[in-house]
C-alpha positions as CSV (number, residue, x, y, z in Angstrom):
1,X,-25.7,-13.8,-6.3
2,X,-23.0,-14.1,-8.5
3,X,-20.2,-11.2,-9.5
4,X,-22.2,-10.4,-12.6
5,X,-25.5,-9.8,-10.5
6,X,-24.5,-6.5,-9.1
7,X,-23.6,-3.5,-11.9
8,X,-22.5,-1.4,-9.2
9,X,-19.9,-3.8,-8.5
10,X,-18.5,-4.4,-12.2
11,X,-18.7,-0.7,-12.6
12,X,-16.4,0.1,-9.5
13,X,-13.7,-3.5,-10.1
14,X,-13.1,-1.6,-14.1
15,X,-12.5,1.3,-12.6
16,X,-10.8,0.5,-9.6
17,X,-8.5,-2.1,-11.6
18,X,-4.8,-1.5,-13.2
19,X,-3.9,-4.9,-14.9
20,X,-0.8,-2.9,-16.7
21,X,0.4,-3.0,-13.0
22,X,-0.9,-6.2,-11.9
23,X,1.3,-7.9,-9.7
24,X,-1.1,-11.0,-8.5
25,X,1.2,-11.7,-5.4
26,X,1.4,-8.3,-4.2
27,X,-2.9,-8.4,-4.5
28,X,-2.5,-11.3,-2.5
29,X,-0.2,-9.4,0.3
30,X,-2.6,-6.6,0.3
31,X,-5.4,-8.8,1.0
32,X,-3.9,-10.8,3.8
33,X,-2.5,-7.6,5.6
34,X,-6.1,-6.1,4.9
35,X,-8.2,-8.9,6.0
36,X,-6.1,-12.0,8.0
37,X,-3.3,-10.2,9.9
38,X,-3.8,-11.9,12.9
39,X,-1.9,-15.6,13.9
40,X,-4.9,-17.4,13.5
41,X,-6.1,-16.1,10.7
42,X,-6.8,-18.4,8.1
43,X,-8.1,-17.4,4.0
44,X,-9.3,-20.6,2.1
45,X,-8.6,-21.2,-1.9
46,X,-12.3,-21.4,-2.8
47,X,-11.9,-17.6,-0.7
48,X,-9.0,-16.5,-2.3
49,X,-10.6,-17.3,-6.0
50,X,-14.0,-16.0,-5.1
51,X,-12.2,-12.6,-4.3
52,X,-9.3,-12.0,-6.7
53,X,-10.9,-13.8,-9.8
54,X,-13.0,-10.4,-10.6
55,X,-9.8,-9.0,-11.2
56,X,-9.9,-10.7,-14.5
57,X,-7.0,-12.9,-12.7
58,X,-7.2,-16.8,-13.3
59,X,-7.0,-19.3,-10.7
60,X,-3.6,-20.5,-12.6
61,X,-2.0,-17.2,-11.8
62,X,-3.1,-17.5,-8.3
63,X,-1.4,-20.6,-7.7
64,X,2.1,-19.5,-9.5
65,X,1.8,-16.2,-7.1
66,X,0.6,-18.4,-3.9
67,X,3.6,-20.4,-4.6
68,X,5.8,-18.4,-4.7
69,X,4.9,-16.3,-1.9
70,X,5.1,-19.3,0.4
71,X,9.2,-19.7,-1.3
72,X,9.6,-16.1,-0.5
73,X,8.6,-17.4,3.5
74,X,5.4,-14.8,2.9
75,X,2.4,-17.6,3.4
76,X,2.2,-21.3,4.6
77,X,-0.4,-23.3,3.3
78,X,-1.9,-26.3,4.8
79,X,-4.3,-29.2,4.0
80,X,-8.0,-28.6,5.8
81,X,-10.3,-31.5,4.9
82,X,-10.4,-31.5,0.9
83,X,-9.0,-28.2,0.9
84,X,-6.2,-25.9,1.6
85,X,-6.1,-23.3,3.3
86,X,-3.5,-19.9,3.7
87,X,-1.9,-18.2,6.4
88,X,1.1,-15.3,6.6
89,X,4.2,-16.8,8.6
90,X,5.1,-14.9,11.3
91,X,7.6,-12.8,8.8
92,X,4.6,-12.2,6.9
93,X,3.3,-10.5,10.0
94,X,6.0,-8.8,10.8
95,X,6.3,-7.3,7.6
96,X,3.1,-6.5,6.9
97,X,2.8,-5.1,10.6
98,X,5.4,-2.9,9.9
99,X,3.7,-1.2,7.3
100,X,0.3,-1.6,8.2
101,X,0.1,2.1,10.4
102,X,1.0,4.5,7.1
103,X,-1.3,2.6,5.0
104,X,-4.6,3.5,7.6
105,X,-3.3,6.5,9.0
106,X,-5.9,9.5,8.9
107,X,-4.2,12.3,10.4
108,X,-0.5,13.5,9.2
109,X,1.8,12.5,11.8
110,X,5.1,14.1,10.4
111,X,7.5,15.6,12.9
112,X,7.8,19.2,13.3
113,X,11.8,19.4,13.2
114,X,13.8,17.9,10.2
115,X,17.5,17.9,8.6
116,X,19.5,17.5,5.8
117,X,22.4,15.0,4.5
118,X,24.3,16.4,2.1
119,X,27.4,14.5,0.3
120,X,29.7,15.9,-2.4
121,X,29.6,14.2,-5.9
122,X,32.8,12.7,-5.2
123,X,33.1,11.8,-1.2
124,X,29.9,10.8,1.6
125,X,27.9,8.7,-1.2
126,X,28.3,5.7,0.8
127,X,27.2,6.9,4.0
128,X,24.1,8.9,2.8
129,X,23.1,5.9,1.0
130,X,23.6,4.2,4.6
131,X,21.6,6.6,5.9
132,X,19.1,6.2,3.3
133,X,18.2,2.6,4.7
134,X,17.4,3.6,8.0
135,X,13.1,5.0,8.7
136,X,12.9,9.0,8.9
137,X,15.1,9.7,5.8
138,X,13.7,11.0,2.1
139,X,15.9,10.8,-0.3
140,X,15.7,14.5,-2.5
141,X,18.3,13.8,-5.5
142,X,22.0,12.0,-5.6
143,X,23.3,14.0,-2.8
144,X,20.3,15.1,-0.1
145,X,19.0,13.1,2.0
146,X,15.9,15.0,4.4
147,X,15.9,13.5,8.1
148,X,13.1,13.6,10.6
149,X,14.2,14.9,13.8
150,X,17.6,16.6,15.4
151,X,21.1,15.9,12.7
152,X,22.7,12.7,14.0
153,X,25.8,13.3,16.4
154,X,28.0,12.1,14.0
155,X,27.9,12.2,9.7
156,X,31.4,10.4,8.8
157,X,31.6,12.8,5.3
158,X,28.8,14.2,5.0
159,X,27.4,18.1,6.2
160,X,24.6,18.1,8.4
161,X,22.3,20.7,8.7
162,X,19.7,21.0,10.7
163,X,15.9,22.8,8.9
164,X,13.8,23.7,12.0
165,X,12.2,26.5,9.9
166,X,13.0,24.9,6.0
167,X,11.5,26.7,3.2
168,X,11.2,24.7,0.4
169,X,11.5,26.3,-2.6
170,X,9.3,23.8,-5.6
171,X,11.7,22.3,-7.3
172,X,13.1,20.7,-3.6
173,X,9.2,19.9,-3.7
174,X,8.5,18.3,-6.7
175,X,11.6,15.7,-6.0
176,X,9.6,14.8,-2.7
177,X,7.0,14.2,-5.2
178,X,8.3,12.7,-8.5
179,X,5.9,12.9,-11.3
180,X,5.2,9.5,-11.4
181,X,3.9,9.3,-7.7
182,X,1.8,12.4,-7.6
183,X,0.3,10.6,-11.4
184,X,-0.5,7.7,-9.3
185,X,-2.0,9.7,-6.5
186,X,-4.2,11.6,-9.4
187,X,-5.2,8.6,-11.1
188,X,-6.2,7.3,-7.6
189,X,-8.1,9.9,-7.0
190,X,-9.9,9.9,-10.1
191,X,-10.5,6.4,-10.1
192,X,-12.0,6.3,-6.1
193,X,-14.3,9.8,-7.1
194,X,-15.6,8.1,-10.4
195,X,-17.2,4.8,-8.3
196,X,-20.4,5.2,-7.1
197,X,-20.9,4.6,-3.5
198,X,-21.0,0.6,-2.5
199,X,-24.2,-1.1,-2.9
200,X,-25.9,-2.5,0.2
201,X,-26.5,-6.0,-1.3
202,X,-23.0,-6.6,-2.0
203,X,-21.8,-9.9,-0.7
204,X,-18.8,-10.8,1.6
205,X,-16.2,-11.6,-1.3
206,X,-17.2,-8.8,-3.4
207,X,-16.8,-6.8,-0.5
208,X,-13.2,-8.4,0.1
209,X,-12.8,-7.6,-3.6
210,X,-13.6,-4.0,-3.6
211,X,-11.3,-3.3,-0.2
212,X,-8.1,-5.5,-1.2
213,X,-8.5,-3.4,-5.0
214,X,-8.2,-0.1,-2.5
215,X,-6.0,-0.4,0.0
216,X,-3.7,-2.1,-2.7
217,X,-4.1,0.9,-5.4
218,X,-3.7,3.1,-2.1
219,X,-0.5,1.3,-0.2
220,X,1.0,1.8,-4.0
221,X,0.9,5.4,-3.4
222,X,0.9,5.8,0.2
223,X,4.3,3.9,1.2
224,X,6.1,6.1,-1.6
225,X,4.8,8.9,-0.4
226,X,6.6,10.5,2.6
227,X,4.7,11.5,5.3
228,X,5.4,15.3,5.3
229,X,3.4,18.6,6.2
230,X,1.4,20.4,3.5
231,X,3.7,23.1,3.0
232,X,5.8,20.8,1.8
233,X,3.7,19.3,-0.9
234,X,3.7,20.1,-4.7
235,X,1.4,22.3,-6.2
236,X,-1.4,20.1,-7.4
237,X,-0.4,17.1,-5.5
238,X,-4.1,16.1,-4.1
239,X,-3.0,13.2,-1.6
240,X,-5.2,14.9,1.2
241,X,-8.1,14.5,-1.3
242,X,-7.2,11.1,-2.2
243,X,-7.1,9.6,1.5
244,X,-10.1,11.1,2.2
245,X,-11.7,9.5,-0.6
246,X,-10.6,6.3,-0.1
247,X,-11.0,5.9,3.8
248,X,-15.3,6.9,3.4
249,X,-15.0,4.2,0.9
250,X,-13.4,2.0,3.0
251,X,-15.7,3.0,5.8
252,X,-18.5,1.8,3.4
253,X,-16.9,-1.6,3.1
254,X,-16.3,-3.0,6.8
255,X,-13.5,-6.0,6.8
256,X,-16.0,-9.3,5.9
257,X,-16.0,-12.1,8.8
258,X,-13.4,-14.7,7.1
259,X,-15.5,-17.5,7.8
260,X,-18.7,-15.7,6.0
261,X,-16.1,-15.8,2.2
262,X,-18.4,-19.0,1.1
263,X,-16.7,-21.5,-0.4
264,X,-16.7,-22.5,-3.8
265,X,-13.5,-25.5,-5.4
266,X,-10.1,-25.1,-3.9
267,X,-6.9,-23.7,-5.9
């Protein structure tokens, strides 16, 4: 069966695909992070072609993206007979492993205690910028950050306030979930609600294509969306509904065995 033999597959790809924001190297990382994150996992050039070209991406673009990923230390490529195989480097696996729990979390894991760090316009900005490089901090605006857990013991030039019983005004919530993030999440929800449930006759490459698209779109939302409790969400935030539909679809699209991704001419 070819990709064009399945109208359900084509419809789903068209609804999920986002050519205006298509970075081929990022799509490849979404594919490897979802299906080939273990040290011995490899994906052949032919399999990459079968999975990614239905998105309207040409093999030449895949080769350019692989070159960039090799140059940046994410991926290694080796010859295997007449074909090439590609795999994540130790650096690539480490980077993927760092975000995997967040991408695939089905239940919120937000802490119960919080603190605020506040800088003045003319003092403390450098210290705030350093704090925002640490895990567990979310920028509210240029001078304020929300942090998980109790306030740190040393805060240099910053005002630190424990905020266990924090009551958030609407403007604060909107700062945590800016319009572009909310719009991206709403667009993804619209797409995943519109696509039909996966057909049982999808082949392994088609399953991999749909999984890659869903994970890629969700990753671009969830890694920008702080894991905060519902009372921190602005009106109209659809993250929970989007999450439920994303995982409903992924459950219907079990990860294919890499060996089942049939070979085509290598890239």
